[in-house]
N, C-alpha and C positions, 0 to 999 in steps of 0.2 A: 629224443634226447639229442641234445648238443655234444660235440665231442672237442677237447683242446689238447693241449700237447704242448710240455713244458722241456725244458736242455737244462738238465743239471750238470754244467761245466767245475772241473775241481783243478788247482793249480796251485804248486807249492801250500797246500793246505788252506788255501783258500776259495769260495766258492763265487760264482758269477752270479749277480744279482739285478734288478733295476732297481734303481733307488728312487721311491714315490714322493714328492712333497704337493700335496693337495690339500689345499682347504686350509694349511695351517701344520696338519699330521704329515708326520714323515714316518713311511714305511717302506718293506721292501719285497720285493714279489721274483718268483722264480722266472726266467725270461720266455716268450713264449705267447702262443694266441689260437683262437681258434680255425679248426679246418676248415677249408674251402671246399666248397660244391666236387668231388671228383679227386680230392686229394685223398692219398696215404696219409697216414701218421706221421712216417718217416718225411714223407714230401713237405707235411709242414711244420715239420721240427726244422729242416732245413731251408726252406723259405724265413720263418719267422728269425734264424738265428741271424738270416743275414738282415733283414729289414731291421730288428730289435738292436743289432751287437755287431751288424757288418763283418762277420765273419764267415768263412765255410765250415760247417761241421764234418766229421765223418766219422767211421767206426763205430755207429750210435747202439746202443741196447736198451731194451727197456728194461728200468729199474724199477718202476711201480707204476701202479695205476690205482686212482682214485676215482670213487664214485659219489656224487655230492648231488642231493636231488637230482634234477634233470642233466646236471652233466659226468660226461664219463671225461676223464682226465689222465692222460697217457705222459709220464714222465721217461726222459730218455739222457743218458750219459753218452759222452763221445768226448772226443779230440778236436780241437780248432784251430784252422792256421787263417791268417788275417789281420788285421788292425783292431783289436779289440776296442768296440766305443765308438765305432766308424759309422754304424746306423743310420739308415735314411729313411726307416718308416713313417710312416703319417704321425706316428706320437710326438717325433719331432719337431713337426711343422709348424704351423702358427697357431698360435695359443686358441685351442677351442675349449678354455675353461676346466682341463680335463688333469693342470696343475703339468707339474715339470717329471719328466722321465731321466734319470743317470744310472749311465750303465757302470757298475762299478765291481769291487774284488771285496770281500768281508769273510775275515778269519773263519774257520769253522767253528774254533775253541770259543771264538764271541757271541756263536749264537743266539745262545741265551738271553743275552742282553738286548736283542732286534726282533719287530716285529718282523717276522718273515713269513709270508704268505705261500702257499697255502701250509699250514701246520702241520699235516701231516709230511712234508715232505722235510719241515725244519726236525722234526721226531727221527725221522729216516737218514737225516745226515748226522743228526747226534748220537745215533746208535751206530751207525756206522765208522764215525771218528774212536767210537770206544770200544769199536773190534766187534760188535754184537751182528 
């Protein structure tokens, strides 16, 4: 089974996402990625936040888990410090034909109009905003 980790950061009613532009399509994903050999879920969250967003995360707590096909994903909420959007991960290197990655914030209230993946996280956030 493949394991992935995502980081849910909420600030001033907005959520941190990666805007993806690929083959003419625009969609948004929760920052994160696959676990490397020997890494814990929290270690993966810390590494991915630094690579993709250029930040340090702390006080991480599990918010939800999702199983899809052969993938088990863990989503953490927490606090951060550092310059958001200064990530230097391989995603930002030379164009590998995988489109653009743009870290940004979107208002949680606007989520219904965004293509945010995974959808389960989108539903979780909307339920959380509604007080559920």
